[in-house]
N, C-alpha and C positions, 0 to 999 in steps of 0.2 A: 309475868311480863305484861305490860300494858297492851290492851287489845288493839290500840291504834298502830303500834309497832308491828304486831303480828300480822295485821291486815295489810300493812305496807309491804312487808317482806313476802307474804303469800301472793300479793298482787304482782310483784315483780317476778316471782318464781313462775307464776302462771303465764305471764307474758313471754318470758324467756323459753319456757317449755313449748309454748305454741310456735314460737319462732323456730326452735330447734326441730320440732316434729313436722311443721307444715311449710313455713316460708323458706327456710334454708335448703331443704331437699329440692324444692321447686327451682330455686336459684341455681343449685348445683346441676340439676337436670338441664336447664337452659344453657348453662355454661359448657357442659359436656357436648351438647348438640352443636356448639360452635366449632368444634374440631380440636386440633392439636392442644393437649392440656399443658405441655411444657411452656408454651408462650401465651397461655390463655389467662389474662389478667382477671377476668370475671370469676373464673374458677378459683384462682388463688385467693382472691378477696373473699369469696364465699367460704372457702375452707378456713381462712383466718378468722372470719366472723364465727364460724361454727366452733372453733377451738375456744374463742373468747367466751361465747355463750355457755359452753359446757363448764369452763372454769368459773364463771360468775355464778352459775347455778349451784355448783359445789360449794362455793363460798357462802351463798345465801342460805343454803340448807344447813350448813354448819353453824352459821350465826343464829338461825332460828332454833336449832337444837341447843346451842349454848345459852341463849336467852331463856329457854324454857326451864333451864336448870336453876335459875335464880330462885333462891329460897329466902323468903322474907324473914324467916325466923333466924337466919344467919346474919342479917343486917344489924349492925350495932344500934342500940337505943340511946347512946349517950355521946356519940361523935358522928362527924360527917361521913356519909356513905351514899350509895345510890339512893336517889329520891329526896335527899336532904335539901331543905331551903336554908341558905346561909345569908346572914346580914353581916357585911364586912366593912371595916373602916379602911379605905385605901390610904395608907400612911403617907404616900407620896403626894397625893392630891388633897387629902383631908376631906374626902367625900365618902358617903355611905354608898355601897353598891350591894345589890342582892343577886345571888345566883342560886340556881337549882341544879344539882348534880343529876344528870340523866345519861342514858345510853347514847352512843354515837348516832343512832338513827333518830333520836329525838332532839338532838342539839340544834339550837337556834340562838346564836350569841346575841343578836340584837334584842331578843326577848329574855335574855338572862339565863337561858338553858345551856349549861356548860357540860360537855361530855366528860365522863369520868376518865376517859383516856387522853384528854387534852392536857397540855402543860398545867393550866390552872386547875383543872379537875383533879389531876393526879396530886398536885400540891396541897389541895384542900382535903383530900381523903384522910379520914382518921383524926381530923382536927376537932378541938373542943372549944367552948366559949372561953375567951381570954388568950387563946394561943395566938402567937404572932407567926407569920409565915412569909418567907421570901421565895418568890417563884420566878424562875427564869423563863421568859416567854420569847417568842421570835422578835418581839419589839423591845426587848430588854427586861431587866429585872423589875419586879413589882413587889411591894410589901403590903401585907394586909394584917389586920387584927380581927379575929373572929368576935363579933359582937353578940350574935345570937344564932342558934341553930334550931330548926324544926325538922326532926327526922321523919321518915316515911311512916313510922309507927305513930308519931304525934299527929300527923296529918290524918291518918285513918281513924284515930280515936276522936278527932274533932268532927268527923263527918257523921 
């Protein structure tokens, strides 16, 4: 897993753990001091935030664990997968586009970083040079032809 993603997830986890351990108990204590809990909006909002923070923490920790299981030796060397740079011919526009398949945490569409879980990312997974692919996106169907791929293994070898 790229260090940048790990640091981002750990940073958010640390922030949420601080909120859960320090800030929310203080908010709850202040709200309880206001009296009747059945009609205490501050108390109910703090409890809802506490539930959200606990759920988000669980989600982040699971994602961190899932990402740590990525085994580069299981990533194909001859077809598109996580980390692959693809040069595609957009058959509808007649233009060349370049995408890199990344995790959802790294995705940045304007920079050409496409999540492997997005419609385009899922459609490109497993494709090889010469393959044509039709991908249904929220903005309609798009057709591409794979012109070139540089896998994560090729990128590491070039460094």
